[in-house]
C-alpha positions as CSV (number, residue, x, y, z in Angstrom):
1,L,0.0,0.0,0.0
2,P,1.2,3.6,-0.6
3,T,0.8,6.3,2.0
4,N,-2.1,8.0,0.2
5,P,-5.6,6.9,1.1
6,G,-8.0,5.9,-1.7
7,A,-5.2,4.7,-3.9
8,P,-6.0,3.2,-7.3
9,I,-5.1,-0.5,-7.7
10,V,-2.8,-2.4,-9.9
11,L,-4.1,-6.0,-9.7
12,Y,-1.3,-8.4,-10.7
13,L,-1.7,-11.9,-12.1
14,H,1.4,-14.1,-12.2
15,S,2.8,-16.2,-15.0
16,G,3.3,-19.9,-15.1
17,G,1.5,-21.4,-18.2
18,W,-1.8,-21.7,-16.1
19,V,-0.2,-24.7,-14.4
20,G,2.4,-23.1,-12.1
21,G,3.5,-19.9,-10.5
22,D,2.5,-18.2,-7.3
23,K,1.1,-14.8,-6.2
24,Q,4.2,-14.2,-4.0
25,F,6.3,-13.6,-7.1
26,V,5.7,-10.0,-8.2
27,P,8.2,-8.4,-10.5
28,D,10.0,-5.2,-9.6
29,M,8.4,-3.4,-12.6
30,V,5.0,-4.0,-11.0
31,M,6.0,-3.2,-7.4
32,R,7.4,0.1,-8.6
33,F,3.7,1.3,-8.9
34,V,3.6,1.6,-5.1
35,E,6.2,4.4,-5.3
36,R,3.9,6.0,-7.8
37,G,0.9,6.1,-5.4
38,Y,-0.8,2.8,-6.4
39,A,-1.8,-0.1,-4.3
40,V,-0.5,-3.4,-5.7
41,A,-2.6,-6.6,-5.1
42,S,-1.1,-9.9,-6.3
43,V,-3.9,-12.4,-6.9
44,G,-3.6,-16.2,-6.7
45,Y,-5.8,-18.3,-8.9
46,R,-6.4,-22.1,-9.1
47,L,-4.1,-23.9,-11.5
48,A,-4.7,-26.3,-14.3
49,P,-5.0,-29.2,-15.0
50,A,-6.8,-29.8,-11.7
51,H,-8.7,-26.5,-12.2
52,P,-9.2,-25.8,-15.9
53,F,-11.0,-22.9,-17.5
54,P,-13.1,-21.1,-16.4
55,E,-12.2,-21.7,-12.7
56,P,-9.1,-19.4,-12.8
57,V,-11.2,-16.7,-14.4
58,H,-13.7,-17.1,-11.6
59,D,-11.0,-16.5,-9.1
60,V,-9.8,-13.3,-10.7
61,K,-13.3,-11.9,-11.0
62,R,-13.9,-12.8,-7.3
63,A,-10.7,-10.9,-6.4
64,I,-11.8,-7.8,-8.3
65,R,-15.2,-7.8,-6.5
66,W,-13.5,-8.4,-3.2
67,L,-11.1,-5.4,-3.7
68,K,-14.1,-3.2,-4.6
69,A,-15.9,-4.2,-1.5
70,Y,-12.8,-3.7,0.6
71,G,-12.2,-0.3,-0.9
72,A,-15.8,0.8,-0.3
73,R,-15.6,-0.4,3.3
74,E,-12.2,0.7,4.4
75,G,-11.4,3.7,2.1
76,V,-7.8,2.6,1.8
77,V,-8.0,1.8,-1.9
78,D,-10.3,2.9,-4.7
79,G,-12.1,-0.1,-6.3
80,D,-13.4,2.1,-9.0
81,R,-9.9,2.5,-10.4
82,I,-8.4,-1.0,-11.0
83,V,-6.0,-1.9,-13.7
84,V,-5.6,-5.7,-14.1
85,Y,-2.0,-6.4,-15.1
86,G,-0.8,-9.9,-16.1
87,A,2.2,-11.7,-17.5
88,S,2.0,-14.6,-19.9
89,A,-0.8,-16.8,-18.6
90,G,-1.7,-13.9,-16.2
91,G,-1.8,-11.7,-19.3
92,H,-4.3,-14.0,-20.9
93,L,-6.5,-13.9,-17.7
94,A,-6.1,-10.1,-17.5
95,A,-7.4,-9.7,-21.0
96,F,-10.1,-12.2,-20.6
97,V,-11.6,-10.7,-17.4
98,A,-11.4,-7.2,-18.9
99,A,-13.3,-8.3,-22.0
100,T,-16.1,-10.3,-20.2
101,P,-17.7,-8.3,-17.4
102,G,-21.0,-10.0,-16.4
103,R,-19.9,-13.3,-18.1
104,F,-17.9,-16.2,-16.8
105,E,-18.7,-15.0,-13.2
106,P,-18.5,-17.3,-10.1
107,D,-21.9,-18.5,-9.0
108,D,-21.1,-18.7,-5.3
109,L,-20.5,-15.1,-4.5
110,T,-20.9,-13.8,-1.0
111,P,-23.5,-11.0,-0.6
112,G,-20.6,-8.6,-0.2
113,E,-19.0,-9.7,-3.4
114,A,-22.3,-9.8,-5.3
115,A,-22.9,-6.1,-4.5
116,F,-20.0,-5.2,-6.9
117,D,-19.2,-6.0,-10.5
118,S,-16.0,-7.2,-12.1
119,T,-15.4,-4.3,-14.5
120,V,-11.9,-2.7,-14.5
121,S,-10.5,0.6,-15.7
122,G,-7.8,-0.9,-17.9
123,V,-5.7,-3.9,-18.7
124,V,-2.0,-4.5,-19.2
125,S,-1.1,-7.8,-20.9
126,V,2.6,-8.7,-21.1
127,V,3.3,-11.6,-23.5
128,G,-0.2,-12.9,-22.8
129,P,-1.8,-15.5,-25.2
130,T,-5.0,-14.0,-26.5
131,D,-5.9,-16.5,-29.3
132,L,-5.7,-20.1,-28.0
133,V,-6.4,-21.6,-31.4
134,S,-3.2,-20.0,-32.7
135,L,-1.3,-20.9,-29.5
136,Y,-2.4,-24.6,-29.8
137,A,-0.9,-24.7,-33.3
138,T,2.3,-23.0,-32.4
139,P,5.4,-25.2,-33.1
140,S,6.8,-24.6,-29.5
141,P,6.6,-28.0,-27.6
142,W,5.1,-26.1,-24.7
143,A,2.2,-24.5,-26.5
144,A,-0.3,-27.2,-27.2
145,P,0.1,-29.0,-23.8
146,M,-0.3,-25.8,-21.9
147,A,-3.4,-24.7,-23.8
148,G,-4.9,-28.2,-23.6
149,A,-4.3,-28.3,-19.8
150,F,-5.9,-24.9,-19.3
151,V,-8.9,-25.6,-21.4
152,G,-9.2,-29.2,-20.2
153,C,-9.0,-30.9,-23.6
154,G,-6.6,-33.0,-25.6
155,P,-6.7,-33.3,-28.5
156,C,-8.6,-30.0,-28.5
157,E,-11.3,-28.8,-30.9
158,E,-11.3,-25.3,-32.2
159,D,-14.5,-24.4,-30.5
160,E,-13.1,-25.5,-27.1
161,L,-10.1,-23.2,-27.6
162,R,-12.1,-20.3,-28.9
163,V,-14.4,-20.0,-25.8
164,A,-11.3,-19.5,-23.7
165,S,-9.7,-16.9,-26.1
166,P,-10.0,-13.2,-25.2
167,I,-10.0,-12.2,-28.9
168,D,-13.3,-14.1,-29.4
169,H,-15.0,-12.0,-26.7
170,L,-14.5,-8.4,-27.9
171,H,-17.2,-5.9,-28.0
172,P,-17.8,-2.1,-27.9
173,G,-17.2,-0.5,-24.5
174,L,-13.9,-2.4,-23.7
175,P,-11.6,-0.7,-21.2
176,P,-8.3,0.7,-22.6
177,A,-5.6,-1.9,-23.0
178,Y,-1.8,-2.0,-23.2
179,W,-0.1,-5.0,-24.9
180,A,3.6,-5.8,-24.6
181,D,5.0,-8.6,-26.8
182,G,8.4,-9.8,-27.8
183,E,9.2,-9.6,-31.5
184,N,11.0,-13.0,-31.3
185,D,8.8,-14.8,-28.8
186,G,8.7,-18.4,-29.9
187,L,5.9,-19.4,-27.6
188,V,3.4,-16.5,-27.7
189,D,3.8,-15.3,-31.3
190,A,3.5,-11.5,-31.3
191,A,1.8,-11.2,-34.7
192,S,-1.1,-13.7,-34.0
193,Q,-1.4,-12.8,-30.3
194,G,-0.6,-9.3,-29.0
195,A,-0.6,-7.4,-32.3
196,A,-3.8,-9.1,-33.5
197,I,-5.8,-8.3,-30.4
198,A,-4.3,-4.8,-30.1
199,A,-5.7,-4.0,-33.6
200,A,-9.1,-5.6,-33.0
201,W,-9.4,-4.0,-29.6
202,G,-8.5,-0.6,-31.0
203,D,-11.0,-1.0,-33.9
204,L,-13.8,-1.4,-31.4
205,G,-12.6,1.2,-28.9
206,G,-11.2,3.9,-31.1
207,I,-8.4,6.4,-30.3
208,Y,-6.4,5.8,-27.1
209,S,-8.2,2.4,-26.5
210,S,-5.3,0.1,-27.4
211,W,-1.5,0.5,-27.2
212,L,1.0,-2.0,-28.5
213,D,4.6,-2.2,-27.3
214,L,6.3,-4.6,-29.8
215,I,9.7,-5.2,-28.2
216,E,12.4,-5.4,-30.8
217,G,14.4,-8.6,-30.4
218,G,12.4,-9.5,-27.3
219,D,11.4,-13.1,-26.5
220,H,9.0,-14.5,-23.9
221,N,11.0,-13.1,-20.9
222,I,10.0,-9.5,-20.6
223,D,11.4,-7.5,-17.7
224,E,12.4,-3.9,-16.9
225,S,15.3,-4.1,-19.3
226,T,13.0,-4.7,-22.2
227,I,9.6,-3.3,-21.6
228,N,9.0,0.5,-21.9
229,Q,8.3,1.1,-18.2
230,R,7.6,4.8,-18.8
231,W,4.9,3.9,-21.4
232,V,3.3,1.4,-19.1
233,E,3.3,3.9,-16.2
234,A,1.8,6.6,-18.4
235,F,-0.9,4.3,-19.6
236,V,-1.8,3.2,-16.0
237,H,-1.9,6.9,-15.0
238,F,-4.1,7.7,-18.0
239,V,-6.7,5.1,-17.3
240,T,-6.9,5.7,-13.5
241,T,-7.1,9.5,-13.7
242,P,-10.7,10.8,-13.4
243,G,-12.0,12.7,-16.3
């Protein structure tokens, strides 16, 4: 938490191919937002294959509602200003929850959680898969097994993969989005993933609705030495500043 009350929130979702990772691992480029006056909440979500789609999505949406209820009750954070920020599998989940408010919601909400929705002010997706059909067909030996474990299929049909793909759930009224992808990423192909959804998202939202940071020479491991931190921070400031 920063020192200022009513701080906007950066909600972080960890990487790990949907099958690993832990909320305790938050990169420095995310923790730096605390110095900028933001609260940072790192969210754990259930992992595949034991908990396939949409269970991890339910967990993230429950966390968003919980943070809104907490903010309304305590005044420490501002639940009306949440940016969901994810890396790799977390980037997929960030884009998916941002694109599907009111859908794929948990059905066992507490009264306190049910009093709030799962909308967010913006999304940052770093090397996040957004088209699982394309991911499943990627030559990387990791791609198809990860996608299949997450969706709960194998071999997987196109329809099964599409229902879990953010790019298949776009609509007018999407929150602004920032996409960071490595030009040479052999797992999450920049052209069919980040660049494709950045264009489609922007077509629906218009000017300032979608930013793409295509990192020259970058691979799947994006950190402070590769991502344009100033751009990310400017984006988060833009979407959390009233008016």
